MARBA-795723 format. One line per field, with one value per residue (C-alpha): z, y, x; residue number from 1; residue in three letters. Coordinates in nm, 3 decimals, padded with zeros to 5 digits. Example, Ala and Ser with C-alpha at 12.3 -4.5 7.8 and 13.67 -1.06 7.14 Angstrom:
pz = 00.780|00.714 .
py = -00.450|-00.106 .
px = 01.230|01.367 .
resi = 1|2 .
resn = ALA|SER .
This chain:
pz = 09.404|09.746|09.891|09.611|09.601|09.974|09.985|10.245|10.485|10.727|10.705|11.004|11.130|11.006|10.650|10.648|10.768|10.477|10.222|10.363|10.351|09.996|09.872|10.025|09.881|09.525|09.553|09.508|09.846|10.153|10.176|09.808|09.748|09.412|09.221|09.252|09.633|09.656|09.809|10.012|10.189|10.365|10.578|10.466|10.754|10.969|10.749|10.404|10.506|10.821|11.018|11.279|11.413|11.231|10.927|10.609|10.489|10.806|10.701|10.366|10.515|10.808|10.572|10.376|10.690|10.831|10.515|10.553|10.913|10.802|10.540|10.782|11.151|11.267|11.185|11.474|11.716|11.539|11.534|11.389|11.315|11.686|11.768|11.483|11.604|11.966|11.875|12.052|11.974|12.210|11.979|11.676|11.882|11.874|11.518|11.650|11.907|11.653|11.868|11.677|11.739|11.622|11.315|11.213|11.263|11.047|10.774|10.763|10.731|10.454|10.263|10.308|10.199|09.862|09.777|09.416|09.306|09.026|09.060|08.843|09.071|09.384|09.224|09.125|09.481|09.625|09.362|09.447|09.814|09.739|09.524|09.765|10.129|10.343|10.658|10.962|11.123|10.856|10.597|10.298|10.079|10.202|09.924|10.053|10.366|10.198|10.346|10.097|10.254|10.212|09.849|09.798|09.963|09.737|09.427|09.559|09.616|09.272|09.115|09.280|09.137|09.446|09.396|09.637|09.789|10.016|10.275|10.485|10.702|10.496|10.200|09.903|09.647|09.824|09.805|09.446|09.334|09.399|09.422|09.077|09.056|09.417|09.517|09.174|09.271|09.037|09.157|09.167|09.428|09.671|09.939|10.188|10.338|10.025|09.899|09.718|09.354|09.111|08.732|08.605|08.276|08.149|08.451|08.793|09.086|09.460|09.647|10.006|10.145|10.210|10.075|10.310|10.631|10.774|10.662|11.004|11.243|11.116|10.817|10.671|10.615|10.529|10.257|10.129|10.100|09.932|09.665|09.612|09.737|09.943|10.261|10.243|10.289|10.389|10.567|10.709|10.957|11.254|11.479|11.670|11.378|11.171|11.412|11.240|10.899|11.046|11.221|10.891|10.717|10.724|10.761|10.963|10.961|11.234|11.193|11.528|11.541|11.761|11.570|11.703|11.528|11.167|11.203|11.514|11.823|11.962|12.070|12.100|11.929|11.895|12.240|12.139|11.816|12.006|12.247|11.961|11.788|12.093|12.136|11.771|11.675|11.417|11.255|11.409|11.212|11.418|11.208|11.409|11.357|11.046|10.802|10.698|10.496|10.597|10.332|09.959|09.623|09.477|09.155|08.840|08.824 .
py = 04.271|04.392|04.041|03.908|04.221|04.193|03.814|03.819|04.019|03.818|03.901|04.119|04.478|04.598|04.478|04.599|04.945|04.975|04.853|05.081|05.391|05.327|05.236|05.552|05.763|05.658|05.651|05.950|06.082|06.272|06.079|06.110|06.221|06.378|06.188|06.474|06.451|06.074|06.072|05.770|05.766|05.486|05.468|05.200|05.047|04.842|04.933|04.794|04.560|04.420|04.652|04.414|04.367|04.692|04.872|04.716|05.037|05.039|04.702|04.853|05.170|05.004|04.773|05.074|05.269|04.971|04.966|05.338|05.294|05.017|05.251|05.546|05.433|05.796|05.785|05.542|05.834|06.025|05.969|05.777|05.555|05.533|05.405|05.153|05.010|04.999|04.853|05.147|05.099|05.384|05.631|05.521|05.516|05.893|05.883|05.760|06.039|06.294|06.390|06.680|06.570|06.214|06.329|06.572|06.320|06.061|06.310|06.436|06.082|05.997|06.307|06.241|05.876|05.925|06.285|06.309|05.987|05.964|05.812|05.521|05.443|05.454|05.243|04.978|04.961|04.918|04.656|04.449|04.460|04.356|04.065|03.930|04.014|03.812|03.900|03.792|03.572|03.499|03.412|03.562|03.855|04.178|04.213|03.885|04.074|04.299|04.257|04.097|04.246|04.596|04.531|04.418|04.734|04.950|04.777|04.807|05.180|05.230|05.040|05.298|05.594|05.676|05.808|05.614|05.761|05.614|05.870|05.733|05.850|05.616|05.733|05.840|05.726|05.393|05.316|05.434|05.151|04.892|05.102|05.035|04.664|04.581|04.822|04.920|05.284|05.525|05.675|06.024|05.902|05.804|06.065|06.020|06.170|06.297|06.389|06.716|06.680|06.914|06.893|06.929|06.839|06.655|06.439|06.447|06.431|06.416|06.724|06.710|06.823|06.697|06.827|06.939|06.767|06.426|06.286|06.190|06.336|06.668|06.629|06.364|06.575|06.871|06.679|06.528|06.872|07.012|06.742|06.714|07.038|06.819|06.613|06.242|06.122|05.779|05.716|05.409|05.382|05.186|05.411|05.736|05.905|05.845|06.012|06.348|06.194|05.973|06.271|06.461|06.195|06.125|05.751|05.637|05.280|05.177|04.845|04.667|04.418|04.146|03.832|03.689|03.358|03.479|03.809|04.004|04.114|04.456|04.792|04.989|05.325|05.309|05.403|05.748|05.613|05.349|05.613|05.839|05.547|05.496|05.868|05.933|05.604|05.498|05.155|04.927|04.629|04.323|04.130|03.820|03.844|04.058|03.907|03.545|03.579|03.806|03.794|03.739|03.907|03.976|03.797|03.960|04.075 .
px = 07.147|07.266|07.267|07.489|07.705|07.783|07.817|08.097|07.880|07.668|07.298|07.213|07.183|07.522|07.478|07.119|07.221|07.462|07.209|06.938|07.160|07.282|06.934|06.787|07.069|06.990|06.608|06.375|06.272|06.396|06.725|06.817|07.176|07.265|07.532|07.781|07.760|07.794|08.141|08.256|08.591|08.778|09.085|09.332|09.533|09.297|08.999|09.085|09.368|09.525|09.752|09.896|10.159|10.236|10.092|10.234|10.396|10.604|10.748|10.841|10.989|11.168|11.354|11.480|11.573|11.761|11.972|12.037|12.154|12.391|12.535|12.552|12.570|12.548|12.177|12.123|12.135|11.855|11.481|11.308|11.609|11.692|11.342|11.365|11.698|11.577|11.235|11.073|10.704|10.612|10.785|10.586|10.267|10.309|10.178|09.843|09.826|09.956|10.254|10.415|10.775|10.707|10.515|10.789|11.068|10.891|10.802|11.161|11.294|11.047|11.147|11.518|11.499|11.330|11.426|11.537|11.367|11.113|10.765|10.878|11.172|10.958|10.682|10.935|11.068|10.718|10.632|10.941|10.842|10.482|10.600|10.862|10.785|10.542|10.352|10.559|10.291|10.028|10.294|10.116|10.210|10.061|09.806|09.661|09.558|09.302|08.954|08.718|08.401|08.539|08.627|08.268|08.142|08.358|08.221|07.864|07.908|08.059|07.769|07.542|07.738|07.939|08.289|08.509|08.824|09.087|09.194|09.478|09.764|09.979|10.180|09.970|10.226|10.277|09.903|09.872|10.102|09.831|09.512|09.372|09.446|09.356|09.076|08.945|09.006|09.184|09.511|09.362|09.111|09.386|09.449|09.732|10.041|10.212|10.554|10.602|10.707|10.876|10.874|11.230|11.399|11.094|11.026|10.862|11.107|11.045|11.156|11.275|10.940|10.590|10.262|09.986|10.097|10.009|09.674|09.539|09.283|09.144|09.375|09.148|08.834|09.057|09.240|08.916|08.760|09.071|09.053|08.678|08.522|08.289|08.284|08.199|07.843|07.977|08.307|08.476|08.761|08.884|09.089|09.108|09.291|08.974|08.731|08.714|08.651|08.378|08.221|08.210|07.997|07.625|07.691|07.993|08.124|08.370|08.556|08.598|08.886|08.735|08.837|09.161|09.103|09.087|09.272|09.381|09.191|09.280|09.142|09.468|09.441|09.063|08.930|08.805|08.657|08.460|08.329|08.222|08.053|07.833|07.765|07.679|07.518|07.776|07.743|08.008|08.139|08.223|08.475|08.387|08.012|07.956|08.208|08.171|08.493|08.782|09.052|09.055|08.998|08.656|08.575|08.433|08.074 .
resi = 1|2|3|4|5|6|7|8|9|10|11|12|13|14|15|16|17|18|19|20|21|22|23|24|25|26|27|28|29|30|31|32|33|34|35|36|37|38|39|40|41|42|43|44|45|46|47|48|49|50|51|52|53|54|55|56|57|58|59|60|61|62|63|64|65|66|67|68|69|70|71|72|73|74|75|76|77|78|79|80|81|82|83|84|85|86|87|88|89|90|91|92|93|94|95|96|97|98|99|100|101|102|103|104|105|106|107|108|109|110|111|112|113|114|115|116|117|118|119|120|121|122|123|124|125|126|127|128|129|130|131|132|133|134|135|136|137|138|139|140|141|142|143|144|145|146|147|148|149|150|151|152|153|154|155|156|157|158|159|160|161|162|163|164|165|166|167|168|169|170|171|172|173|174|175|176|177|178|179|180|181|182|183|184|185|186|187|188|189|190|191|192|193|194|195|196|197|198|199|200|201|202|203|204|205|206|207|208|209|210|211|212|213|214|215|216|217|218|219|220|221|222|223|224|225|226|227|228|229|230|231|232|233|234|235|236|237|238|239|240|241|242|243|244|245|246|247|248|249|250|251|252|253|254|255|256|257|258|259|260|261|262|263|264|265|266|267|268|269|270|271|272|273|274|275|276|277|278|279|280|281|282|283|284|285|286|287|288|289|290|291|292|293|294|295|296|297|298|299|300|301 .
resn = MET|ALA|HIS|ASN|ALA|LEU|ALA|SER|TRP|THR|ASP|GLY|PRO|THR|LYS|GLN|ALA|LEU|VAL|ASP|PHE|ILE|THR|THR|ALA|VAL|SER|PRO|GLY|PRO|GLY|PHE|ILE|PRO|VAL|ALA|ASP|ARG|ILE|ALA|ALA|PHE|ASP|ASN|ASP|GLY|THR|LEU|TRP|SER|GLU|GLN|PRO|LEU|PRO|PRO|GLN|PHE|ASP|PHE|VAL|PHE|ARG|ARG|TRP|SER|MET|GLU|VAL|GLU|ALA|ASP|PRO|ALA|LEU|ALA|GLY|ARG|GLN|PRO|TYR|LYS|ALA|LEU|ILE|GLU|HIS|ASP|ARG|ASP|PHE|PHE|ALA|GLY|LEU|GLU|THR|GLN|ASP|PRO|ALA|THR|VAL|GLN|ALA|VAL|LEU|ASP|ALA|PHE|SER|ARG|THR|TRP|ALA|GLY|SER|THR|PRO|GLU|GLU|PHE|ASP|ALA|GLU|VAL|THR|ARG|TRP|LEU|GLU|THR|VAL|ARG|HIS|PRO|THR|LEU|ASN|VAL|ARG|TYR|LEU|GLY|LEU|VAL|TYR|ARG|PRO|MET|LEU|GLU|LEU|ILE|LYS|TYR|LEU|GLN|ALA|ASN|GLU|PHE|ARG|VAL|PHE|VAL|CYS|SER|GLY|GLY|GLY|ARG|ASP|PHE|MET|ARG|VAL|PHE|ALA|GLU|GLU|THR|TRP|GLY|ILE|HIS|LYS|GLU|ASN|VAL|ILE|GLY|THR|ALA|ALA|ASP|PHE|ARG|TYR|SER|ASP|GLY|ARG|MET|VAL|ARG|SER|GLY|GLY|SER|LEU|GLY|GLY|LEU|ASP|ILE|GLY|PRO|GLY|LYS|PRO|GLU|HIS|LEU|PHE|ALA|GLN|THR|GLY|ARG|LEU|PRO|VAL|LEU|ALA|GLY|GLY|ASN|ALA|ASP|VAL|ASP|VAL|GLU|MET|LEU|GLU|SER|ALA|GLN|PHE|ALA|LEU|LEU|VAL|ASN|HIS|ASP|ASP|GLY|ALA|ARG|GLU|PHE|GLU|TYR|THR|ALA|GLY|SER|GLY|ARG|ALA|ILE|GLU|ARG|ALA|VAL|GLU|LEU|GLY|TRP|THR|VAL|VAL|SER|ILE|LYS|ASN|ASP|TRP|ASN|THR|VAL|PHE|GLY|PRO|VAL|GLY|PRO|GLY .
């Protein structure tokens, strides 16, 4: 069962560690985990799909912000629009380091852009982007960049009565558009940086604020606990902003981007995570060695 369920995983220590943990969790004995506590949580960007040369949601958002600057050139002097126009990657790197000024500027811009819109309007905008825009170097639509081995792992966990959550710094409502069809995860199991909504005149409308802060760093286990009343027993991530969520789990899976031929090779933004993986004995996934297939949907069964 496990071998077939994880067909895109190369037989070896990493795959075996996953199978052993899940098998122990569902078998009577010292490592048994009650069904109610079987919570698994995964980051999205760089963990469930490719995040280079920039996280896909940035492509979506930057296109909208560029249109706003064209309509109102005065925005070009304000962050984050200024950094977008000047191609200032250092500014946006502040999201990885959780720089308060960067985080606040981005949250304010998100809120301003879609304030007053309904979920249906936002979903339609994301859907149009998914159906029309292609990755700048791989020339495929962004949903073609989802990692097949991770989809297999999600299905394997669900088959063993784990509740699987996505817990990402990306926008919750952005991810919910494709969560059910692509990941097989219900919308309510998607946790991310979230807009605040108000119910008015029979419909839900985005307010100008955000709900609960940015879902990175300590925010990840905090948001998971707020939604589930539990911390994850298994967590997967790939970057420094995932460290706290990985530390909170019994079994931590760190995706190492070491395959420049089939995907992208990089360590930027993951130095602390790699150090913690060594210190705490996390299971590290080598994309080059542990995945025999990188991209593609998972078939039925």
